[in-house]
N, C-alpha and C positions, 0 to 999 in steps of 0.2 A: 504493500500500500504506500501511496505517496503522502508524505506528511503535509499538513496544511501550510507550514512555513515554506515548503518548496513551491507550492502553487502561488502563495502570496508574493514570494520573491519574483516569480515570473510576471505577475500582475504589476508589481512595482516597476519593473523594467519596461513593460509595454506602455504603461501610462506616462512614463517620463519621456517616451519617444513618440507618442501619438497624441496625447492630450495637450502637451506644451503649456504647462503652467510655469512661467518663469519665476524663480524664487525672489521674493522681496524681503527686505529686513523689517520685521515687526508687522503686526496686524494681519488681517485676512488678505491672502494673495488676490482673491477676486475683487475685494473692495479696493485694494491698491490699484489694480489695473483699471477699475472703473473711474478712479480719480485722475489717472494719468491721461494727458492728451496723447493723441497718436504720435505727435512729434517727440514728446518726452519719452514715451515708451520705446520708440525707435532708437533714441539716443542711448537709453539704458542697454538695449540689446547690442548696439554697436560697441559700447564700452565693455560689455561682457565678453566680447571677442578677445580682449586682452587678459582675461582671467587666467590664473595659473591652473585652474581646475578644468581638465579637458571636457568633463561632462557639462559644465556650465557653458563652455565655448560651443560645444555641439548643439546644445539646446538653443542657444542664441542664434546660431546659423539656421537651424531648422525653423525657428519662429520667423526669422527674416524671410526664409524661403517660402513659408506657408502663407504669409500675409500678402494678398494680392493688392492691397491698398497702398503699399509703400511706393514711393516714387522711383523713377528710373535710375536714381543714384545707387540704389541698393545693390544691384548686380555689380556695379563698379567697386563698391566697398568690399563686397565679398571676394572679388577678383584680387583686390589689394591685399586682403587677408591671406589668400592662397599664395601670393607672391612673396609674402614676408613671414609666413608661418614658421618655417624651419630656422629662420634667423632669430626668432623670438622665443621658441619653446624647444624643449628636448624632443628629439626625433623619436617619437613613440608610435607604435602601430595605430593607436586610436586617433592620432593626428591625421593619419592617412584616411581614416574613415571620415573625418570631418572634411578633408579636402574633397573626397568623393561627393559628399553632400553639396559642397560649394559648386563643384563642376556641374552637378545635376541642375542646380538653380540657374547658373549663368548661361547654360546652354538651352534653357527653355525658349520656345519661339518668341515669347514676349521680351526676353532679355538679350537675345543674340545681337541685334543691331547696336545696342547700347555698349556692349563690351568688345565686339569684334575689333574695332580699331586699336583698343588698348592691348588686346591679345597679340595682334600683329606686331605692335611696337615692342611688347615684352619678349616675343620670340627673337627679335633681333638683338636685344640686350641681354637675354638670359640663356643664350645658347651654350654658355660655358657651365651652366648649372644643370646637370643631367636630370635630376628629379623634377625640378620646376619646369624645365623644357619639356619633359614627358607629359606633365599635367596639361601644359598649354596645347600640346599636340592632340591629346585626348579630347580636350575641350573643342578644338576645331572639328575633330572627327564626329562628335555628337551634334554639331551644328548643321550637318548636311550641306545642301547646296547653298545655304546662306553664306557659307564661308568660301565660296568659289574664288574670291579675290586673293585668297592665300595660295592658290595654285602656283603662281610664278615663284614665290618664295620657297615653297616645298620642292618644286622641281630643281631649284638651285641647290638646296640642301641635299637632295637625292644624288645630284651629280658631283657633289663635293667629296673629294677623296678623304677629307678629314672627318667626315661624318661617320660615326660608329655604325657597323653593319646592322646591329640590332635596331638602332634608331631608324635606319633606312627601311627596315621591314615595317616598322610602325608607320612611317611616312607613307609607304605604299598603300596601307589600309586606309589611312586618313584621306589620301588622294581619291581612292575609290569611293569613299563615303561622301565626299563633297562634290562629286560629279566629274571627276577626271576620267575621261573615256580613252582608255589605252589598252589594247590587247596585250602589249608587252608587259604592262603593269600587272594585269591579271595573271599572266603566265608566271611572272616572278613570284606572285603571292602563292600560286599553286605549288611552285617548286619549293618555296619555303615551308609550306604545310607538309609536303612530302619528306622534308629533311629529318623530321622526328627528333629535333634537338632544341637548343635554346632559341634558334631562329623560328622554328615552328611554334614554340610556346609564346614568343613575343607576338606573333601574328594572331594566334588564337585568343590570348588575353585582351589584345586590343579590340578584336572583333566583339568579344563578350562585353567589354566595357562600353564601347561606343554604341552597341545595340542596333547598328544598321547593317543589314546583311542582304539587302535587295539584289545586290550585284553578285552575290556568291553563286558560282556556277554549279551545275550538276556534278562535274568532276570533283570539285572541292567537297561537295556534300558526301560523295562516295568515299573520299579519303577520310573525312571526319568520322564516318560510320565505321570504317575499318579500325580506327583507333580504339573503339569500344571493346575490341578483342582483348585489350590489356587494361581492364578497368581500374587497376591500382596506379596507373600512370597519370601524371599531371596533364599530359596532352589529351588523354581520353576525357578527363573531367572538364577541361576548358573547351574541348571540342564539343562536348555535350551541351554546354551553354549555348554555343553557336547553333547547334541543331535545334535546341529549344526555341531560340529566337526565330528560326526559320519556320517553326510550327508545323502545320500540316504538309508543307512543302517537303518536309523531311520525314514523312510518315513511314517511309521504308526502313527507318532506323528504329522503329518502335520496339521490335522484338529484341534487338541487341541492347537497347537501353534498359529494358526490363531485366535482362540477364545481368547487365553491368550493375544495376542497382542491387540485385540479390547477392551478387558476388561481393560487392563492396560492403554490404551489411554483415556478411559472414566472415569477412577478412579480419585477421588479427591486427592489421594496420588501421587503427582508429583514425579516420580522417573525415573531411567534409564531403567526400565524393558521393556518398549515398544520397546526400541531400540534393546535390546538383542533378544526379541521375533521376531522382524522383520528380523534381519540378520540371525538368526537361521532358520527361515522359508525359507528365500531366498536360504540357503544352502541345506536344506532338499528337497524342492520342487521348482525346477527351474521355473516351470510354474507360480509360485506365486511371483517370484523374483521382478518384476517391481512393482506390486501392494503393496507388503510388504515394499519395500524401499521408495516408494512414500509416504506411510502413515507415515513412520518414519520421513522423512525430512519435511513434512508438519507440523507435530506435534512439531518439534523442534523450528519452528518459526524463526523470523528475526535475532536472535542472535545465531543460531546454538547451539553448545555445550557450549555457554557462561553460560547457566543456569544449567549446570551439573558439579558437583565436584567429582563424583564417578569415578575418573580416573582409578583405578585398574580394575573395571568392563569394562570400555570402552577400556582399553588397551587389555584385554582378547578378546573382540570382534574384535578389529583391528588385533590382531596377529593370533587368532585362527579361525576366521570366514571369514576373508577377503582374497579372492584369485583374480586371474586376471579377472575371469568372473564377480565377484562383482564389481571390480574397473571399468571394462568396462561399467557395468550397471550404475554406479555412473556418469561416463563421459557422457553417453547418457542422463541422467537426467539433467546434467549441460548444455548440448548442447541445451536443450529446452528453456533455459533462463526463466524458470517459476519462477516468483518472490517469490512464496510461498515455492518452493523447493530448490532454489539455495543456500541460506545460510547454510542449514543443510547439503546438499550434499558436499559443499566446505569444511565445517568444519570437516566433516568425513575424507576427504583427509588429513586434518591437523593432525588428530589423527593417521591416518595410517602412516604418516611421510615419511621417505625416501623410503619406499616400494612403494610409489606412485610417485616417482620422474620422472618416464617416462612420466607423464602427464603434466609436467611443461610447455611445449610449449602451450598446450591448455589453461592453467591457464593464461599465459601471454597474449594470444590472447583475452581472456575474459576481462582482465584489459584494454587492448587497445581499446576495443569496448565501454567503458564508455565515454559518451560525457561530454565535459567541464572539467575544472580543479577545484580541491578543494582549497578553500581559506586556508591560513595558520592556522586560528583558527580551521577550520574543520579538518585539518590534525592533529593538536594537539589533538583534541577530539578523533579521530580515534585511535591514538597511545595510548592514555590514556585508552580507552575502551578495546583495545587489551591487554594491560598490566593487566587490571582488570580481563578479561576473562581468561587469561593464569595463573594469580596468584590467 
């Protein structure tokens, strides 16, 4: 049986990433927010980006991302945060998670035109900073054809002998995403996928993160499907994300994905692969959706994602493979109140973040259904466990 503290721990995590109640000093949080003008609240959120606590920083980013009423300067402020993040804080895995949240926001259709000029300028000046340069490239890749004016610069970098080979592979994917029509470019991408090494992984992770695969050819899909024969490999897992993005177009991979999910769940190498395979299968074959997700959440166990630190991969799953149908399926699973499935399903909503904010009423109802009150010591332990899980 799952202890109540385990379930409440998961609820704590979910609500901090979906409900978005920014912590204020003293008094009721809701009352404080009611008193603040929109401008003052925005200033507080921007100030919170400088916090030493990464949870506070992420919540500030997510609130800024979720509020459609903020002016066009907000994407620029978030871009500035991304460009300076690693100069101000320790390079921790969670910071990368925040950066991914930022990229998701500044590459939304409503934000693209506001930040594109600044991204192009930053590419010129940040080319010597590999990590920042990579984030800027990924941002362009997510913008699609809006970023076509970046093609001349990217072609120049592609032809520069000083450009790292791995960066060139990423540039090729970005070029394809923003509308660069070149058979040679697609051939180079297919060759890189076939290489089954760091080059292939760079291509696949970029595809998974940018979430745009309309140009992926049938030959590429066939190669990605073959990778599933080695379900313990990183390439198979990242390839599965791409297959999931392709959806029904990759339906021929359904059987292999199901076998890969089963194999990874039975493997002694505890990794996030079974989660990826489950969600990819749910996207490719809707008839397998309930079965695939039930298996994922059951395997996750009482602490949900608390045992997983591979946030980049999980973020790709949340951003690229989660749609309304999947969220509705998760809600159906939660409504069953199955003690084996609830923690995993709830923590997945936490990873999805503000994209699942519409289900907040259901989450609050679940909390209200718990009988009895927690003692102060138990509450302290829940908070402590939540901090450990998030950190």
